[in-house]
N, C-alpha and C positions, 0 to 999 in steps of 0.2 A: 312529548305532548304537553307535559307540565310547563316546560320552558316556553313553548309556543303559546300556551294559555296566558302566561304572564305578559308576553309581548303584546298579545291581542288587547289586553286590558290597558296597558300603559302607553303604547306607542301609537301616536296619531297616524303615522304613515301606514302602519299595519291595519288599523281600523278601517282605513279607506278601502283596503283590498280584502276585507274580512270574509266576504262570501267566497272569494277564490281561495283564500287560505284554508277555510274550513272544508271546501270541496277536496283539496289535495292533501288534507290531513289523513284521509282514508287511504291506507296502503293499497287497497285493491284498485283504487282509481289509477294508480301508476302502471297497472298491467294492461291498460287499453289506451295508451297515448296515441294521438295522431298529430299531424303536422300543425294543426291549429292549437292543440294543447301545448306543443313545444314552444310556439310563438308566445302563447299566454304566459307560460312559466318564465320564459326569458325576459319578457317585457314587464311583467307585473310582479312576479315573485322573486326573481333572482336579485333584484336591486333592494329588496326589503332588508332592514336590519334584523339581526337574529341574536339569540343569547348563547350561541355555541362558543365554547372556550377557544381562545386563539392558540393555534399549534405552531411549533417551530417549523420554519421553511424546510430545513434539511430532513426532518421527519416525513414531511409530505412528499418531498422529492424521492425519498426512499420508498414510500408507498407507491408512487408512480412507477419507479423502476421495477418493483416487484410485480405490479400489474402488467407491465409490458412483458416481463419474463413469463408470467403465467399465460399470456396470449401467445407468446412464441412457442411455448410447450404445446399448447392446444393445436396450433396451426403448423407445427413442425417448421417454423420459420428459420431462415438462415441467420436471423438476428440473435438466435439463442446463445451462441458462443460469446458474442460481444457483450450481451446483457449479463450472462453468467459471470464473465470475468470482471465486469464492473462491480458486481456484488462481492466477488472475491477481493477485489482491491479495497473496497470499503471495510470488509471484515479484517483484512490484513492491517489496515490502519487502526481498527479497534483493538486488535490483538496487542498492539504496542502500548495500549492504555490499561494493561492488566492490573496496574496498581490501584485503579479506581474500583471501589467495591461493586458498583453496578455492573461493570464490565467483567470483573473477576467471577461474578456469579454466573455469567453466561459464557465463560471461556470454553467449556466442553462443546457447546453448540457452535461457537465461532470457529474453533479449530476443526470440528467435524465437517462443516460446510466448505471449508477450504480444501478438503480432500476430494479426490476423484470419485470415491465410492458413493458419497452422498448424492452426486449428480447422476448416478446410474439409475435409470427408471424414475427420475424425479417427477413429481406430480404437482399440479397447481395447489393442492391442499398442503403439501410440504412447504412450498414457497410462502403460502399464507401464514402458516405457523411461524416460519422464519421472520416474516414481516412483523407480526404482532409482538414477538419476543424481543426484537432488536431495534425497532423503529425509534424508540426513545433514547437509544444510545448513540445514534448517528451524529447528533449535534455535538458530541464530545470530541469529534475528530479535530485535529489541528486546523487552524484557519487556512494555512497554505495548501491543505489537501482538499479544501472546499472550492468547487468551481461554480461560478455563476452561470446559469443556463437560462436563456431567454427562449420562450416558445410562443408561437402564434398559430393556433389550430382551432378548428371547429369541432366540438364534441357532438357526434351524431349517434342517436340511439336507434338501433336496428331491431328487427323482429327477434324475439327470444325463441330459441329452438334447442333441442337436445342434440349433443354432438358426441361421437365416440372419441375418446382420448387416445391418440396413437402412442406407440412406444417411441421415445425420442432417443436418438443416439447422441451422446455428448461430444464426440469428436476429440480432436487433439488440442490441448491448450498449452501454448508456449509459456504462458505465465506459470501454470502449475508445474510444467516440466522444469523450468529454471529453479523453482523452489525445491523440487525433488533432487535435482543435481547438486545444488548448493548444500542441502542438508546431508546428502550422502558424503560429500567431500569433507565437510566439517566433522562428521561422525568417524571419518577415517584419518584424522589428523596425526595419528600415531604411526601411520604407514611410513616405512623407512625414508622414502624419498621426500614425502611431505614434511616429515619431521626435520629433515635437512633444510628444507626451505624455511621452516620456522626458525631455525638456528642460523640463518643467513649463510649456509654453506653452499658452495658451488656444486651443481648437479652434473654427473657424468652422463654419457649417452645411455649407459645401462640404467641409470636412475630414471631418465626420461622414458625409456621403454617400459619400465615397471609401472610408472604412473599411467601411461597410455593403456597398458594391459589391465590395470585395476579399473580404469574408467570405462573403457569401451567393451569390456567383457562382462560388465555388471548389468543386472536386470534394470536397475534404476536409470542408467544412462541409455540403455537399449542398444545403441550402436554408434559408431563414429559418424555415420551419415546423419543420424537424428541429431546428435550433438552439434555438428557443423551446420545443420539446417537452422538451428536456433541461435547459435553463438557466432556463426561464420567460420569459414575455412582458415582464415589467417589469425585466429586467436592465439595469443601467447599463453600457453598452458601454465608456465612457471609464474608469470605475473598474475594470471587469473586465480590460481590457487593461493598465492601469497596474499592477495587482497582479501580472500575469503577467510583464511585461517589466521592471518596476522603474523606477528613476529614475537618470538619469545623475549620477554622483557630483559632477561639476563643477557641475551645476545646484544641487545641495544646498549645496555648499561656497560657491558665490557668494552664495546667500541669507544664509548665516551668516558671511560674510566679516568683518564687523565684529568678531565675537567671536574668530575664528581669527587675525586680523591684529593684534589688540590686544596690548599689552604688559602690561596690568594684570590679566590673568586668572591665577587660580591653576591648578595642575596639574589639580585636580579639576574645575574649570569647563571647561577645555579638553577633558578626557576626556568630560565630560557632553555637550558639543556634538558631539564626534566620534561618540559613541554614537548621537545623534539622526541624524546623517548616515548612519551605517551602516544604521540601521533604514529610513530613507527610500530609500536606494539599493537595498536588498533588496526592500522591500515596496511602494514607490511612494507610500503614504499612511501616516498615523500617527494613532492615537487619542491625544489629549493626556493622557488618563488614564494612559497607560503611563509618563508622566514621573514618576509617583509609585509605580511598581512596579519590581521588579528588571528589568534590572541597574542602573537609575538609583538605586535606594535602596541599592545597594552602595557608592555614592559618598557618600551622606548618607541617614540613615534617613528624612528628610522629603522626599527626592526633589528636585524642581525648586526648591521654596521653601527648602530647606536649603542648596542650593549657590549660588543667586543671590538677590539682593534683590528686592523687590516689583516695581520698575520693569523690571529685566531679565527677570524671570520672566514678566511680562505680555507683553513684546515677543516672547519666545521662543515663547509659546503662539500668538501671532498669526502668527509665521513658519511654525510647524508647520501651523496651520490654512490658510495660503495654499496649501500643496501639496494639501490635501484639497479646497479650493474649486475648483481648476481642473478636477477630475474629478467634482465633485458628491458627494464622500464625506461622509456625515452621521454624526457621532459625538455621543453625548450628553455634555454638559459638566456635571459635578456642581457 
């Protein structure tokens, strides 16, 4: 009301509509709107300048998402799962910003909402609390995670009435299932067969059977059928697990020991080999085509061929391929 009073005194456009402004300043007036009132508000009030602070677009989009989610809960709409997973995706992005103090303070809530239990018997009031606490953090997401959304709709106000809030079943979320599976595998990286994958050792049929038994008999994975429903029936388990748990750095360094221990290498050549080891340690496998892309081309514009001679370059390709072959990773070679 104070802001409105200031605008009434200072803004000529507002003074021209002052009688309408004062009429709708009364909150009770909004409880008995008719079609003529809606036209009046749209044509006379909506276009007036105001003193409200400008809010960030992403915060307002998060408000809209939460409102849609609240309506889906009330109406038991089929949109609930889609909207729920959009919220989870946003929170997953925020979780990666844990070094920011504002985000760190809200981490317990961010992590809790990504779990399945929070969504059991979720209510509009819970979503409202979530919205209020996290809306100012959403603009911190990386720009590539932000999608521009264009909308064109008419906002219609219907009669207000009391509704019974039904119990909503959350259903199955592939997003949450994947997160649970990947967490389970990483927590069991010391399993004998998984440890062999991390050390780049070839697995036997017995090793593969032990991995399948560990996965498909666990409560987290539920069953082979559920796993294949989400990841597909033709998934390469060895490659899938290697990409999750990575490679032991010592295994990669041992394979490239001739280059690291040699005294005839230049600084660029040593850095090139160390960058390969970094990639393998993090990702478990490597497409040799990456040796001709950044960050390798940062050392020489021709990548591998520019840093090493033909003989060394061919051997390095073979060494990289050896890590791919132990898990059956197939990359096209140009």
